[in-house]
N, C-alpha and C positions, 0 to 999 in steps of 0.2 A: 168370739166366746162369750163378753159380756151379754151379747144382742143374744146369745143361746140362752143365759140363765132368765133375763127377763121375758121369754117367749115361754119358756119354762112355766115359772111365775103364774104368769096370765092364766096358761092351761089347767095348772092347776086350779085354782080361785073359781075358774068356769065350772069346774067337775064336782066340786065341792058343793057349788050353791043349789046344785041340784038335789043334791042327798038330804040337806036342810038338818034344821037340829043340832044336836050337841057336837055329832061330825062336823060340820061344818067350824065351830068355834074350834075345834079342835086342830085342825088342817089351817084355820086361820093363824092361831098360834105357831103352827111352823113356818106357815108363810112370813110372819113377820122374824121368827129367829133368820130365814134365808136369805131376807132381804138387810139383816142385819150383817149377813159375811162381806167382805172385801172383797172387789173383783177379784180374777183371780188371774196371776202375772206367771210369765214361761219364768220358771227357776233356772239360777245359774250360778257358778261357784264365785265365790267372792276372791278378788285378786287386791294385791297390795300395790300401790302406784310407787314405782320403784324411779328415784332420780338418778338418769345418766351419769351426770354430774359426778354422784359418790358411789365408792365400790368397797364395798364390805367382801375382805378377805378371809380365809380360812388360815388355822395356824399353819396345816400341812403346806400350804399354798404360799405361807409367807418365806417359808424356806426355800422357794424359788424364785427371791426378788432380793433386789441388792439396793437396800436404801443407801443413800450418799446426800450428805449433810452440805448446804450451800456455802460456798467461799469464792477466796478470788482466787483468780487465774491470770497470768501473764501475756498479753499481748502485742504485737507488734502491727501496724498498721502496716497495709498489703496494697498493691497496687494488680491488677488483673490484665494479662496480654495474652495473643492467639501466638501459636506457633507449631511447631514441628518438629518431626523426630529426622536427623540427616545422617548421613554417614560423617565418618570422624575423617576430616580430610588430613589431616597429620598421619593418618594409618590408610592410606587408599593410594592408589595409582593409578595411572593409563597407560595400556602397552600397546604400543605402536610396532611395525613392522623397520627394524633398520636395511631393509634393502627391499626392493620393488619385487613380485615375484607372484605366480600363483598359486593358490592354497590347494595343495594334496590331499590335507587332513586335519580332521580338527581333535585334538585331545582332553578338550576339557568345555565342560557344559555350566549355563549359569547354574549358579547354586553350588557347584563343587568345592571342595575344600582343597587348598593347594599348598605344597610348600614353594618356598623360594626355591629355583632351580629346575620345577616342573615344567616338564611341556607344555605349552597351551595349545599353538598351531604349528602346521610345519608348510612350507611354502618351495616352489621349484626357483629358483632365483640365478638366472644370468651372472649376477653380480658377486654371488656367492662363487660362483666358476673362475672368477675372477680372482678373488683374493687368495684363490686356492694355488689358480696359476701362479701368482705372484709368490707366495712361499715358494714352490717347488723350483723356481727361477732362482729365489734366492739359495735356495739349498746348491742349484747348478754354481751358481756364482762363488758361493765359498766353499766347494770341490775344488773348483779351478782356481782359486787363489791360493787355497792350500797346498795343490799339485806344483802352482808356480813356487810359490815360499819353498817347499823342499828343493826344487831345481836351484832357485838361487841359493841356500845354504849350501850347497854342497859343488857348489861354483866358487863361493866366498872361502870357503873351506882350500878347494884344490887351488885358488888364486893365493890364500894365504901359505899355503905349505911351499910353493913355486918362488912365492917371494923370498921366504927364508933359505931357501937352496938356491938363490940367485942365480931362478932358471925363468923368471922375468921381471917385469920394471915394474914399479911402484906405482905408476900411472895405471895399469890394467888391474893391481889389488885394489887399488881405492875407488876403482871402476864398479868392481864386482860388490864391494860393501855398498856402494848406494842403490846398486841392484838391490842387492839383501833387503835395505830400508824401505824403496820403495814396495816388493813384494811385501814385507810386512805392513805396509800402510793399506796396501789395496786389502791384505786378508781382514784387516779390522775392520777395515771398512764394508767386506762381504759380511761378517759377522753382524756387524748393526744393522744390515739392512736385513739378513734373517731374524733378530731378534725382533724390530720393525712388524717382519709378516708375521709372527708368531702372535706378535702382540694383537695384531688387527683380526686374526683370526678367535683368538680367543675371547676377547674386549667386545669387537665391534659385529661378531659374526655369533658367539655366542658359542663355540667351540671346546669341549674339555680339553683338557691335554692329554686323555689317552688317545680321541680323535686326533690333536694334532700329531703324537707319537707314531699313531698310525700314517698318517699323510706322510711324514717324515719318512716312515718307513717303507710303506708299499709305493707313495709318490701315484694314488688311487683320486683322482677328484670324484668328491662326492656332491652333487648339484642341488641338495634338498638340505633347507634350514629347518632347524627345530627354535621357535621362538619361546622362550623358557619367562616364566613367572618371575620377576623381579623381585616379591616380596609375598611373604606367604599371607594367608586371607581365604575369604569366599570370592570364588567368579560372580560380580553383582551385574556385568551388560556380556555381550558379543554382541558384534554388529559385522561378522562375517561369516560366511558360509563355503562351502567346498567349492573349489572350480574359481572361486572369484579370485581375480586380476589387483592387488594387492599395492598401493604407492607407499612412499616414507612421507609423501607429503599430504596424506590423507588427513581431513577436517574434521573426522570424528577417530577417536580411539576403536580400535580391534578390539580391545578385551578392556575391563576394569575388573580391579583388585579392591578388594575391602577388607580388613580385619575389624571385623562385627563384635570384638571380647568387651569393644568402647564404642557409642554413640556421640552424636552434637544433639543438645536442645538449643532450638533456637526460635527464641521469642522475639517478638516486634511490640516493641514499646512503643507508647504515643510519645511524641517528642516534649510535650510539655511533663512530661514524669522524667525524661530522662535527667533531669538534674538531681534527682531525687537517687539513683542508681548507683551502686557502684563496685566495682571487682571485689569479688569476697562474700556481696550478700547472698542471703541464704533465699532458693526460689524451691515452690511448693508446685510439683508437677501433676494434673491429672492429665490420662490419656484415652480417649473416646476410645479406641477398639480394645483398653485395658480398662475397665470402671475399676476393677478392686484392685489396682496395680497404683500406689502411690511415691512418687518420686522424688526424693530431694536432693538437692545441689546447690552447687555455690556456681555465681557467676564469673567465668575466665577471663570474659573478652566481652568490651563493647564494641560496637560499631562506630567509624569514626565519620559516618555521612547520613543522611535520614533520606529514606525513599520518597522522590520528590510526585508521586502519586500518593501514598497513604499516608505520608509525614508518620511516619515508623522507623524508629533506629531497632538495627537487629542486635540483639541482645543474645553472648551464647555460652551454655554448660558444656562440661562432660559427664557422661553417668558412664558405669561400668554392664556390661550386658552379658552375664554371664550364661543364662537360658538362653539367648539368641530369642527373644520373644518379640525386642522392640525392632520395627522396618522404618526405613527412611521413606519421609511423605507420611508418617502418623499424625494425626492431628492430636494437637496437644491445646491445653490451659496451662497458664501460667501464673501464678502468684509469687510478687516478688515484695519482702518484706523491706519496709524503708521506715523511716523515722524510728523515734523511739519505744520504749517498752509501756504499757499501760496495762495498769491492773485492775480489772473488773470484776463484776462477779458473772461467773460463768457454771455449768454443770457438763457432764460427760454428754458426747453425740449420742449415747443409747437412751438418755432419759426424754428425748425429744420427739413428740406425736407430730406428725404431719398430716392434715385435716384439708386438704385442697390447698386453700391460702391461708390457713391459721396454722399456727404452731401452740401445741399445747404441752405440758406437764401433768404428771400427777403430783401433788403435796399432800404429804401424811396428815391428816384432820386431828387425826387420834389415833390410839393405836392398833392398829389393821383396818381402820378404816382410811380413804384416798380421796381426795377432791380432786378433779381438772381445773386446770387454769391454763387459760391464752396469756402467753408472753410473746415477748417481741424479741427476736434474735439478731447478733450481730455475725462478727467474723468466727470462723472453724479454724481453729489452728490446735495440730499435737492433743485430739483425742476430746477437745473443749469447746465449746460454742459459747460465744458470750451472750448474756441474756441484758437486753438493753432497759425493758421494763417490763413488771408484773411478777417480779419475786424478789425477794429480802434473802441477804445474807442471813446463817443460821437455820434457817428451815430446811426441812429433811424431804427429797423425792427421791419418787424411783428412778432408780439407775437402769439395770440389766434386769427386764421383765416386766418395761414399761408397756411393750404391746400387748402382754398377757393383761394385764390390770386394763388398756383399753379395750381389748374386745370384751372383758368384762362386763364393762359400763356399756357397751353396745347391745350385750343381751337381754 
């Protein structure tokens, strides 16, 4: 544009020079005025430079912020460990078949809730037949002994009457009494055998009393055996299928049941930190699959041996699981509180702003004006974060709403 102005001034001088006289003087004066003008520049709106480390908020915006006076907070030294969620072994059990046989039906699946006594699976077993046969044989033996006992009683009574009437000898009367005593002994033995057969059928086979009564009444053998749940809980594993032949000496349990209302937390602590760990100490747990859930518990047991590969010792805690969200084998990180309580400068976790590797706070510089400040942080406990450097007690920082102020500073 400046070159255009110079070319235009030259053209005007040339044209006016040809006219001569006064007109030339007038035009030259105009050219002088033109030369005195500054070169034209592109107009642009004036902007005020804003410091991103200082933010001024309006009174209405102040209502959205929470100002916190920096003070002291108690912190306990913590040791970090990795671990996992596990089933509560005190409320879990494995289910095996008491007899060998072929699986004919499955009544429970993995994930099913079962009560104690609910059937899990059914097998057809010849051993079950044998136990029922023993019961039926014991019933026959009892009936036979009972019949023999009745005969001996009648014979003893008859010999007693004949002896009073002096119609028999004392020897025959005493022999009848001995035969009666032997019959009574045989009857008691038969009753004992019957009781044992009933017990085996109820306890070992798992028949209820109604089934035992049916067998004694009808004396019809049922070769099918239903294996029932010994405890209430959730079926966590099943390792058999229909038609499979199962044995009593199986290496793996056929079913596993666990009460999921409580779970175990297993932390693996470096053996060098074990001298600082005690039963009853508090632990803070973060579960990878549930990032918004924090679990607080206490140590219940410490392992007696160190793993030869990892050189870590298992530390166990028990926690409630009422909503069932915790699952076995979930990965977790643990913080175990050790040592004495230390009071240090701290702020609420809401006040911390993280920008990459930097940690910042918004500190009140004057009413409605806040300044960004870089700080060094330490441990986080009970909703507070230690401030190791960059902040003094008594200063005021933005707690709730700090992210809003930070967004304003970036605009």
